[in-house]
C-alpha positions in Angstrom: -124.2 41.1 -47.3 -122.4 39.7 -50.5 -118.5 40.8 -50.7 -116.5 40.7 -53.9 -112.7 40.8 -54.6 -110.6 42.1 -51.7 -112.9 42.7 -49.4 -114.2 39.1 -50.0 -110.7 38.0 -49.3 -110.2 40.2 -46.1 -113.8 38.6 -44.5 -112.9 35.0 -46.0 -113.5 33.0 -42.8 -116.6 34.9 -41.8 -117.9 34.4 -45.5 -117.0 30.6 -45.4 -119.0 29.7 -42.2 -121.9 31.4 -43.8 -121.5 30.3 -47.1 -121.4 26.9 -46.0 -124.1 27.6 -43.1 -122.0 26.0 -40.8 -120.5 27.3 -37.3 -117.6 29.6 -37.2 -115.9 26.8 -35.0 -116.3 24.3 -37.4 -114.9 26.8 -40.1 -112.1 27.1 -38.2 -111.3 24.0 -38.0 -111.8 23.0 -41.7 -109.1 25.7 -42.3 -106.6 24.7 -39.5 -107.2 21.3 -40.6 -105.3 21.9 -43.9 -103.9 20.0 -46.0 -104.9 16.4 -44.3 -108.3 16.8 -43.7 -108.9 17.6 -47.5 -109.5 15.2 -50.3 -106.9 16.7 -52.6 -104.4 16.2 -49.6 -102.0 14.2 -51.7 -101.9 17.0 -54.2 -101.2 19.6 -51.9 -98.4 17.5 -50.4 -96.8 16.6 -53.6 -97.0 20.4 -54.8 -95.1 21.6 -51.5 -92.7 18.8 -52.2 -92.1 19.5 -55.5 -91.7 23.3 -54.4 -89.4 22.1 -51.8 -87.1 20.4 -54.3 -86.6 23.5 -56.1 -85.7 25.4 -53.2 -82.0 25.7 -52.0 -81.3 23.9 -48.8 -82.1 25.9 -45.4 -81.3 27.7 -43.4 -82.7 30.6 -45.7 -85.3 33.3 -45.0 -88.3 32.5 -46.8 -91.5 35.1 -47.2 -94.9 33.0 -47.7 -97.2 35.5 -49.9 -101.1 34.5 -49.2 -100.3 31.8 -46.4 -104.1 31.4 -45.1 -104.1 29.4 -42.3 -100.4 28.9 -42.6 -99.9 25.2 -43.0 -97.7 25.7 -45.9 -95.5 28.4 -43.5 -95.3 25.5 -41.1 -93.9 23.0 -43.2 -91.3 25.4 -44.7 -90.1 26.4 -41.0 -90.2 22.6 -40.2 -88.0 22.3 -42.9 -85.5 24.8 -41.4 -86.5 27.8 -43.5 -87.0 31.1 -41.5 -90.5 32.0 -42.4 -92.8 35.1 -42.5 -96.5 34.1 -43.6 -98.6 36.9 -44.7 -102.1 37.1 -45.5 -104.9 39.8 -45.8 -107.5 38.3 -43.7 -107.2 38.7 -40.1 -108.9 35.9 -39.2 -106.6 33.9 -41.2 -103.3 35.0 -39.3 -105.2 34.6 -36.1 -105.7 31.0 -37.0 -102.3 30.8 -38.2 -101.1 31.9 -35.0 -102.7 29.6 -33.1 -101.3 26.4 -34.6 -98.2 28.5 -35.3 -95.6 25.9 -34.2 -92.1 26.8 -33.6 -89.8 29.9 -33.5 -88.7 29.6 -37.1 -92.3 31.1 -38.5 -94.1 34.2 -37.5 -97.5 35.4 -39.2 -98.5 38.7 -40.2 -101.7 40.6 -41.5 -100.6 42.2 -45.0 -102.2 43.3 -48.4 -99.5 41.5 -50.6 -100.2 44.3 -53.5 -99.3 46.8 -51.1 -95.5 47.5 -50.0 -94.0 45.2 -47.7 -92.0 46.2 -44.9 -90.3 42.8 -43.5 -86.8 42.7 -44.5 -85.0 41.3 -47.5 -85.5 37.3 -48.2 -83.8 34.7 -50.0 -87.2 33.3 -51.2 -90.4 34.1 -52.0 -93.2 31.6 -52.4 -96.8 32.0 -53.1 -98.8 29.0 -53.3 -102.1 29.1 -55.1 -102.7 32.5 -54.2 -101.5 35.1 -56.7 -104.6 34.0 -58.9 -106.4 35.7 -56.1 -105.2 39.0 -56.6 -106.7 42.0 -57.8 -103.7 43.3 -59.3 -101.3 40.6 -59.9 -98.5 42.9 -61.3 -98.2 44.7 -58.1 -97.8 41.1 -56.2 -94.8 40.2 -58.6 -93.4 43.8 -57.9 -93.8 43.2 -53.9 -92.2 39.7 -54.2 -89.1 41.4 -56.7 -88.7 44.2 -54.0 -88.4 41.6 -51.2 -85.8 39.5 -52.5 -82.2 39.7 -52.4 -80.0 39.7 -55.4 -80.1 36.1 -56.8 -83.2 35.3 -54.9 -85.9 32.9 -55.8 -89.8 33.5 -56.1 -91.7 30.6 -56.6 -95.4 29.9 -57.8 -97.7 27.3 -58.2 -101.1 28.5 -60.0 -103.9 27.4 -62.0 -103.7 28.1 -65.6 -105.7 28.8 -68.8 -109.5 28.5 -68.5 -109.5 28.3 -64.4 -112.0 31.6 -64.1 -114.2 29.7 -66.1 -114.3 26.5 -64.6 -117.4 25.1 -63.2 -115.8 24.9 -59.6 -114.3 28.4 -59.7 -117.6 29.9 -61.2 -119.3 28.3 -58.1 -116.6 29.6 -55.7 -117.1 33.2 -57.2 -120.8 33.3 -56.5 -120.4 31.4 -53.1 -117.4 33.4 -51.7 -117.1 36.4 -54.0 -113.4 36.0 -54.2 -111.2 36.9 -57.2 -110.4 33.6 -59.6 -108.0 34.7 -62.4 -106.6 32.1 -65.0 -102.6 32.5 -64.4 -101.1 30.6 -67.3 -97.2 30.6 -67.7 -97.1 33.2 -70.2 -99.0 35.7 -68.2 -96.7 35.1 -65.2 -93.4 35.3 -67.3 -94.5 38.8 -68.5 -95.4 39.6 -65.2 -92.3 38.3 -63.7 -90.1 40.0 -66.6 -91.8 43.8 -66.1 -91.1 43.6 -62.9 -87.4 42.8 -63.1 -86.5 39.3 -62.8 -83.7 38.3 -64.9 -84.8 34.4 -65.6 -88.2 32.9 -65.7 -88.4 28.7 -65.4 -91.3 26.9 -65.9 -92.1 23.4 -64.8 -94.2 20.6 -65.1 -96.8 20.7 -62.0 -95.9 16.9 -61.2 -99.3 16.6 -58.7 -101.3 16.9 -62.1 -99.6 13.7 -63.7 -102.3 10.7 -63.3 -100.4 7.8 -61.7 -100.6 4.2 -63.2 -99.2 1.0 -62.1 -95.9 0.6 -64.4 -95.7 -3.1 -63.4 -97.4 -4.0 -66.6 -96.6 -3.1 -70.2 -100.0 -1.5 -70.7 -99.6 0.7 -67.5 -96.3 1.8 -68.7 -97.7 2.6 -72.0 -100.5 4.7 -70.1 -98.2 6.4 -68.0 -96.2 7.3 -70.9 -99.3 9.1 -72.5 -100.1 10.8 -69.2 -97.0 12.4 -69.2 -96.8 13.4 -72.8 -100.3 14.7 -72.5 -99.4 16.6 -69.2 -96.4 17.8 -71.1 -98.2 19.1 -74.1 -101.2 20.7 -72.0 -98.6 22.7 -69.9 -96.6 23.9 -72.8 -99.0 24.4 -75.7 -102.1 25.0 -73.9 -101.4 27.1 -70.6 -102.3 24.4 -67.9 -101.1 25.0 -64.7 -97.4 25.1 -63.8 -95.0 25.6 -61.2 -93.0 29.0 -62.0 -89.5 29.9 -60.5 -88.1 33.6 -61.3 -84.6 34.5 -60.3 -84.0 38.1 -59.1 
């Protein structure tokens, strides 16, 4: 049976095994091995590094929304943050708990669009998961409600054109998940409507192609890449990292 939207997110792990025609054990291994077993491991690790550069120093209480198999939560916990990771998929939370990694992180099954009851946080992070929401405004409101005054909400999301991209269309057909565009302008409107006092946009540096700058030609090319990323981020709603201040 093919599910879509929220139901597909709840059944994601079982659907993944069926869609790829692999054993559940192999699907579990794919998920628990993230990010290191993926070809985009460098992008993921650069994203997490950039997010950590934007966070205040630990110890701080951090809520990781849509944490999947928990690798982001574990990295935040290893850095010294006190982390609660939540996901709507029970099997994802099972996998996250099976590789928990320390006393500074716990995992809970939770729909991030519904009211959250895990106390107050200094930081809320959502990494590459807001664009899967059926009601993104509700997710942003939940993040706002979970934060103390002065707390930060950080997102890293795909921008304009994501939902029509060939890879996204294929995932929707295969898995039934929700894939929305989440450009900065859209996120800014959602954050301001939820009550955030300030919304900042940053270039997503993992998307900057790297050239050898040991030659004049390489330096020129690196400069072109930077200007292109800057233009596409600002003018065309390309992916970015967003910080909201409560």
